C-alpha positions in Angstrom: -27.8 9.3 47.5 -29.6 11.0 44.7 -28.3 11.9 41.3 -29.3 15.5 40.7 -28.7 18.1 38.0 -25.8 20.4 38.8 -23.4 17.8 40.1 -19.8 18.4 39.0 -16.7 16.2 38.6 -13.2 16.4 37.1 -10.3 14.3 35.8 -6.8 15.4 35.0 -4.0 14.3 32.7 -0.4 15.2 32.0 -0.1 14.3 28.3 2.4 11.5 27.7 3.7 9.9 24.6 1.1 7.1 24.9 -1.7 9.8 24.8 -0.8 11.3 21.4 -2.6 11.0 18.1 0.4 9.2 16.7 0.5 6.6 19.4 -3.3 6.1 19.3 -3.5 5.8 15.5 -5.9 8.8 15.2 -3.3 10.9 13.4 0.4 11.3 13.0 1.4 14.1 15.3 2.6 14.0 18.9 -0.2 16.0 20.5 -3.1 14.8 22.7 -5.2 12.5 20.5 -8.9 13.0 20.3 -9.6 9.4 21.6 -7.7 10.2 24.7 -9.4 13.6 25.1 -12.7 11.8 24.9 -11.6 9.2 27.5 -10.6 12.1 29.8 -14.0 13.7 29.3 -15.7 10.5 30.1 -13.6 10.0 33.2 -14.9 13.4 34.5 -18.5 12.3 33.9 -17.8 9.1 35.8 -16.3 11.1 38.7 -19.4 13.4 38.7 -21.8 10.7 39.7 -19.7 7.9 41.2 -20.4 8.8 44.8 -24.1 9.2 44.1 -24.9 5.8 42.6 -26.8 3.1 44.4 -24.9 0.0 45.5 -24.2 -2.2 42.5 -24.9 0.6 39.9 -22.5 2.1 37.4 -23.0 4.2 34.3 -22.2 3.4 30.7 -21.6 5.8 27.8 -24.2 6.0 25.1 -23.6 9.1 23.1 -20.9 11.7 22.7 -20.4 15.0 20.8 -16.9 16.4 21.3 -15.2 19.3 19.5 -11.4 19.1 19.8 -10.4 22.8 19.5 -6.7 23.1 20.4 -3.5 21.0 20.4 -1.9 19.8 23.7 1.7 18.8 23.4 3.4 16.0 25.4 3.9 17.3 28.9 0.8 19.6 28.9 -1.5 19.4 31.9 -5.2 19.1 30.8 -8.2 19.1 33.1 -11.6 17.9 32.2 -14.6 19.2 34.0 -18.1 17.8 33.8 -21.4 19.2 34.9 -24.6 17.1 35.0 -27.0 19.1 33.0 -30.0 16.8 32.7 -31.4 13.7 34.5 -34.1 11.9 32.6 -34.7 8.6 34.5 -31.6 6.6 34.1 -30.3 8.8 31.3 -27.7 11.4 32.3 -26.5 14.3 30.1 -23.2 16.1 30.9 -21.6 19.2 29.6 -17.8 18.7 29.5 -14.9 21.1 29.0 -11.2 20.3 28.7 -8.7 23.1 29.4 -5.0 23.7 29.9 -3.7 25.0 33.2 -3.7 28.5 31.7 -7.5 28.3 31.0 -7.2 27.8 27.2 -10.0 25.5 26.1 -8.8 22.3 24.5 -12.2 20.6 23.8 -15.9 20.8 24.8 -19.0 18.9 24.2 -21.6 16.6 25.7 -21.6 13.1 27.0 -24.6 11.0 27.7 -24.5 8.0 30.1 -27.1 5.6 31.4 -27.2 4.2 34.9 -27.3 0.4 34.9 -27.0 -2.5 37.3 -23.4 -3.6 36.9 -23.9 -7.4 37.3 -26.9 -7.5 35.0 -25.2 -5.3 32.4 -22.1 -7.5 32.5 -24.1 -10.7 32.3 -25.9 -9.5 29.2 -22.7 -8.6 27.4 -22.0 -10.6 24.3 -18.5 -11.8 23.1 
């Protein structure tokens, strides 16, 4: 399968107490923490290309720019959508948007990932 520009993916989350800024240490309020919003955005990018990678390949995150624009309380449903905007060899650039069920945008930005051989990448990891 080929990785081509325009592919789309998504990931969803119902905000739980463990997803809050207070629980994650990124703030002291009980709303969706930015680190968890970022993880949801990355999950959408992974979903975008997972079925299009060659056997033994995966992608790893290399660069992120994310604007967290609105609070999401515990219990809120948030959906991240990713669109593959650019393919430059192994480098993949995604536009991501997180929104509530009512369409209100929670966060938006870009995520860059690189396609790698899973075994080789893991073997080269350092403790």
